[in-house]
N, C-alpha and C positions, 0 to 999 in steps of 0.2 A: 600703663598704670604701674605694672610690675617694676619697670626700670626707674620710673619717677620716684616710686616709694623707696627703692634701694638707694637711689642717688641722694634723696633727702636725708635718709638715715646716715649715709656716709658723710655728707657735708656737715650735719649737726654733730656727729661723733668726732670728726677730725677738726672741727672748727675752722674750716677753710673750704674753698671751692674744690669739689672732687668730680672728676669725669670718669664714668665707667665705659669701658670699651671691650669689644669682643674681637678675638683674632684666632687664626688657626695656623699660624706659621711661626710661633715662638720656638726658642731652642728646645731640643729634646729634654723631656722630663720637667719642664717648667709649666706649672698649672696656672700661674699668673705672675705678673710683674708690676712694680709700681715705680714711679718717678715722682718725687715730691720736694717741695720747699715750704717755707712758712706761710705762703699765700695760697698755694694750690697743690693738687695732686692728681695724677692719672693712674687709674688701675686698669690693667689689661688682663682679661681672662682668656686663657687658651682653650678653645673649644675642641682641640685635638685630645685633651685630657679631661676636661670638665663637660661631661656629656648630659648631665641632668641638673635639677635645681640644687641638689645636695652638693654636688661638685662645684657649682658656681658659687654657692653660699660659702663653702669652705675657702675657695680661692679669694673671694672678696674679704672675708674675715681675716684671713692670713695677711693680706696686704694692708688692710686697714689697721691692724695691730702695729705693723711696722710704721705706718704714717703717724699714728698717735704717739708712739714711743720715740719717733724721730731717729730710728736706727734700723739697720738691716740685720741686727743680731737676733738670735733666738735664745730664749731662756725661760725661767719660771714665770716671771711677770708677763712677758710677751705671750706665753702659752695660755695664761689665765685670761688675758685680754682677748686673744683670738677665740677662745672658747665662749666667752661672754658675747662677743660680737656675732659669732656663728649662731648661737641660740636666739639672739635678738632678730637676726636676719630670717631665720627659719620661722620664727613666730610671726613676723610680718608677712611672710609669703603664705603661711597657712590661712591668714585672714583674707586672702584674695581668692575669690571663687575660681575653681578650675586650676589652681596652682598649688603645688605642695603635696 
């Protein structure tokens, strides 16, 4: 239920197919990574760094902001989007019994 809800949120927000994945062997220091085009996107969360719901939400929000903006750049607009998405993800997780 938790992943279905997050996936639906990401797909609706990005207006494309989004796949969420977990890994534990990404490059050092990477909390997550995304690959995207106009039709679909993959978000991979690095469990070596994202150890709890907050870390997972931050990584997903970070990558989702890149997808929506269509760039790998960081800046004020990206930061605002990431914060907005993080808050929305945490709110959705708080509504799930036993999560958050």
